[in-house]
N, C-alpha and C positions, 0 to 999 in steps of 0.2 A: 720703247713704249708701245710697240705693236702687240696686239691688234689695235687699230684705231676705230674700227667698227665691229661690233659683235656679230658672230655668225650664228650663235644660239639664240633661242627665245624669240625668233623673228615673227612668228605668228602672234604671240602675245604683245610684242612691241607694236606691230602694225595695228592690232586692234585698239591699243590704248592711244596711239597716234590719231586714229580715225575719230575716236571719241573727243579728244582734245580739239580737233579742228571743228567738230560740230558744236561743242559746247562753247567754244570761244566765239563762234558766230552768234550763238543765243545770247551770250553776255553782252556783246556789243549792241545788240538790238534791244536789250532790256531797258536801257535809258535812251530814248530816241533823241532827246535834246542834246546837242553838242556842248552847249554852255554848261549844262549840269554835269555832263560826263567829264568835262575839264575840271570843274570844281572837285569832283570826286577823285579824279586822277591826282590832283594836288595832295589830297588826303592820303591816298595810297602811296605816294612817294614818302610822306612822313612815316607811314606804316612800314614801308620798305626799310628805311633807315633804322627804325626802332628794332626790327627783327634781325636785320643784318648785323647790327652792333650787339644785339643780345647773343647771337651765335658766337661772337668773339669774347663774350663775358662782360660787356658793357651795357648797363641798363639805364635808360633815361625815359622818364615818364612822358606821355604825349604832351601834357600841359607844359613841361619844361622844354620840350622841343619847340612847341609853339612860341614860348617866350624867347628862346634863342634865335628863332627866325626874325624876331623883332629886335634883336641885339640886346635882350635882357638876360644877362647870364648870372648864374648862381655865384655867391661869394665863396662856396666850397670849391677848392681846387679840383677835386675828383669829379664832382658833379659838372663843373664848368668844362673839364676836358670831355666828358661824355656828350655834353651839349655841342661842343665844337665838332666832335666826330659825327654827330647826327646832321648838323648843318652842312658839313663838308660832303657827306654822302648825298643829301638831298640836292645840293647844288651841282654835284658831279653827275647825278642821274639826269637832271634837268638839262645840262649842257650836252650830255650824251644823246638824249632824245632829239634835241634841236639839230645836232650835227648829223645824225642819221636821217633826219627829215630833209635836211639841205643837200646832203651828198648821197645821192641814190647809188652811186657806184662804190661807195666806201666798203671796204672789205673788213668785216668785224673780226675776222680770224688773223688778220695781219699783226705782226709784231709792232708796227707803229701804232696801231689802234690800241693795243693792250698797254703799250707805254703811255699813250695819251690818257687813258682812264686812270692810270696809276698817278701820273703827273697832275691831273685835275683834282684828284682827291687830296694828295699830300700838299700841293701848293696852297690849299685852303687851310692848312693847319700851321701853327707856329713852327719855327725851325727846331724847337726843343723836341718835337715829335719825330724829327728826321734821323732817328737812330733805331737800331734793332739789337736785341740781346740774345746770344745763343744759349743753348741748354747748359753750357759750361760756364755761363756768366760773362763771356766776352762780348764787348760792345763793338758794333760795326756801324759805319756811317750809312745813311739812307739818302739817296738823291732822287727826288721825285722824277718819275718817268725813265729811270735808268735801271737796266738789268743788274742783278746782284753781281758783285765782283769777288765773291768768296763762296766757299762751300758751306752747307748747313745740313742739319739732320732735322726731320719733322716726325717726331714720334719714332716708329720703328722704320720709317722710310727715309732713305737717303736720295734726295733729288739729284739730277745730273750735275756734273762738274760745271762750274760757272763758265769755263771756257767753251763748253759745248752748247750753251743755251741758244745762240743764234741758229745752230743747225737743228736743234729740237723744235724751235718755234717755226722754222721754215717747213719742217715736216708737218707740223701741226697745221700750218696755214694751207699747204698744198693739198693735204688730205681732205680737210673739211670744206674747202672752198672748191675743190676739184669737181669736174663734171661726173665723176664716178659716184657722187652723192645724188641719188635720184630725189626728185621732189617729194616722193612719198617717204623718203628716209631722212628728211631733213630734221625732224624732231628727234629721231634716234641719234643722229649725228650731234645734235645740240646736247643731248644727255651724255654721250661719250665724251664730247669735248670738254664738258664741265670737269669730269674726273681727270682727263689727261692734262688739262691746264693746271689743275691743282697739283698733279703729280710732278709736272715740270718745275713748279715753284719758281717762277722767273725772277721774283723780286726779293729783296731782303725782308720785307714786311708788307702787309696789306694784301697778300695773295688771295685770302678768303674773300675780301670785299671785291677785289678786281674780278675774281672768277664769277661771283654772283652777278655783278653788274654786267659782265660780258655775256653771261647766260641770258639776261634780260634783253641785251642788244640783239642777240641771236633770235629771240622770240619775237622781237619787232620785225626783223627781217623775214621770219617765218609767217608773219601776219597772224599770230595768235596772242599778241600782247594786249589786244582790245583797247588800244590807246591808253594804256597805263591803268586799267581797271582792276588788276590783280597783281600780286607779287609772289614770287617763288620763295622769298626769304621767310615768309610767315610759315609755310609748310615745313621748311628745313628746320626752323627754330623750334616748332612744336615737337619735332622729333630729333633734337639736337644730338643725343646720344646715338640714335640709329643713323643719322646723317654721317657722323664721324666713323662709325663702324662700317658703313657701306663704302666709304672713301678708302678706309684701310684695307678692306677685303679686295677691293679692285686694284690695290697696290701690289697684291701677291703675284708671284711668278706662276707660270703654267704648272698645273698640278699633275698632269699625265699627258700621254700621247694623244688622248681624246679631247684635250683641253686647248684646241686651237693650234695655230702654227707660229705664234709669235713668242716674244719673251714673257709677256704678262698673260694672266689667266683670261681666256675668252669667256668662260662661264661666269666668272666673277664680274667682268665688265658688263655682260648681259644682265646680271642681276642688279647691278648698279643702275643701268638704264631703265629697267622695269621700275625700280624704286623711285628714280628721278621723275619719270613721266607720270607715274601714279601719284606722286606728290603734287605735280603740276596740275594734273586733272582735278585732284581734290580741291585745290585752291581756286580754280575757275568755277567749280560747282558751288563752293562755299560763297563766293561773291555773287554768283547768279542767283542763289536763294536770298541773299541779303539785299539785292537790288531790285527784286520783284516789286514793281511800282506800287501795287495795292498795299503791300506789307510796309513799304517805306512810308507811304502816306499815313498809314495807321500808327506807326512808331513816332512820327513827327507829331501827330495829333495827341498821342498819349503823353508825350513830353510836355507839350503846351498845357494840357489840361491838369496834369498831376504834379508837375514840378514848379510851375510858375504860380504858386499859390497866392501870391499877393495881388494878382490881377483879377479883374471882375470877369464874369462869365461872358459878358458882351465882348470885352477886349479879346478873350481867349478865342471866341468863335471868329472874330475878324482876323486874328493872327493866323489861325489854322487855314482859313480860306486863302489868305494872302500867300502863305508858304506852299500850299498845294498848287496855286497858280504858278508860282516861281519854279517849282519842280517840273511842271508841265511845259512852261514857256521858256524857261532859262533866265530871262530877265524882264523887267517891267519899268517903263518910264514912270517916274514919280507922279507926274501929273495924271496918269491913267488910273491910278489907285482910286481916286475919288469917283470917276465915272463907272469903273468896273464893279465896284462894291456899293455904289449909290450913297455915298457919304457926302456930307458937307466938307468944305475945304479945311475947316479947322479939325474935324474928326479924322480926315485923311492924314493931315500933318501929324496928329497925335499918335495915330496908329504906326506911322513910319518911325516916329521918334521912339516909341516903346520897343519896336523891333530892333532898332539900333542899340538901345540901352541894354537890351537882353542878349545882345550879340547873336541875333537870329538871322540878320541880313548884313550885307555889306555893299559897298559901292566904290568904284575906282576913283571917283571925284565927288566933291561936295554936292553936286547937282546931277550926277550921273544916274543911270539906270540902276535899279535894285536887283540883287542877286541873293539867293539863299546862301547862308554861311555853314560850312562843314567844319567847325572848329573844335578844339579840345573840350569845351564846355558841354557840347551836345553829343560827343562821340558815343559815350556809353549807351545812350538812349536811342540815337538814330541808327547806330551800327553796332549792336551788341556782339561781343566776342571778337571784335576786330583786333583789340589790343590785349584782352584779358584771358583769352581762351588758351592758357599755358599752365604747365606743360603737360604732355601725355606720356612722357617717359622720363 
């Protein structure tokens, strides 16, 4: 599978990497309040599952994902299956983030970590999902967290023999974790590793999801994940055909003596890395524009004023003010609503009740502090194009 790092397009790749580092810093600063960032990160995990499943040909609407997270599943078997896939993805990403935060020395390129991601995902699905079918129609068992014990074909690509997987994965780990990867090249290594892991195809099924989750883990380690405020899968899904084309091109062997010194094409790997990092930068810039505080406040206000038509103008004014404060502060004690907005106790309670009834706010406990709600009801208005800007090819 060599080369593992591209020799060509170095100047272009370095320039894109520099922009990613700068823009990711801007995105993290765009929302200063940690609580609001955490609320939004939860929404982005839903978005990540939506787009990652969409790449695999499974579409579940955000409102149906929201229901599934509350254990409210569709009666349709196919829709229920898609909901379960989404929930498994969200819970796996959440567990992955928590583990990376707890274990500072965890190597995301290790075989054990890759198997852990696979096990976390499939252990959240019923055993009926623990099989895979080859192109010839033959069915193989799938054990969560275990490398495949049989050979497969993936389109025009034949991955390594199953008996050689440990050796390939050790080469994968030693290269991308090694000291030869300079700090300035870490994002390029993340891009190259995305393809090479897909090329190895270590599992019987679920390789695409594992590869994308792994890339997100590497972004966390590279400190460009912005605490979960953007997702690579959205960019890949918007260009699904191009994504698969770029993967396939990087599968090709060396085209000439000028095309690197390994078995695979250096030029095509470089092109894939340019595509991958450009997609990553595009998604950070998209979220940066969406998170601009003034624009977010304006979209929230427009939703309240033009969508909640049954409410009085006075109620709308109060709700807008309350939500703007929550965006700025993150949370608000219930008792402080009365004093901040100069309301009587009854008017304060009524305002809070209306916001709960409209699903605009939420609280962890019946008497706990109030937080703004980023749920399926408001997504289209608060965050336009987050789920609907598809496809471009």
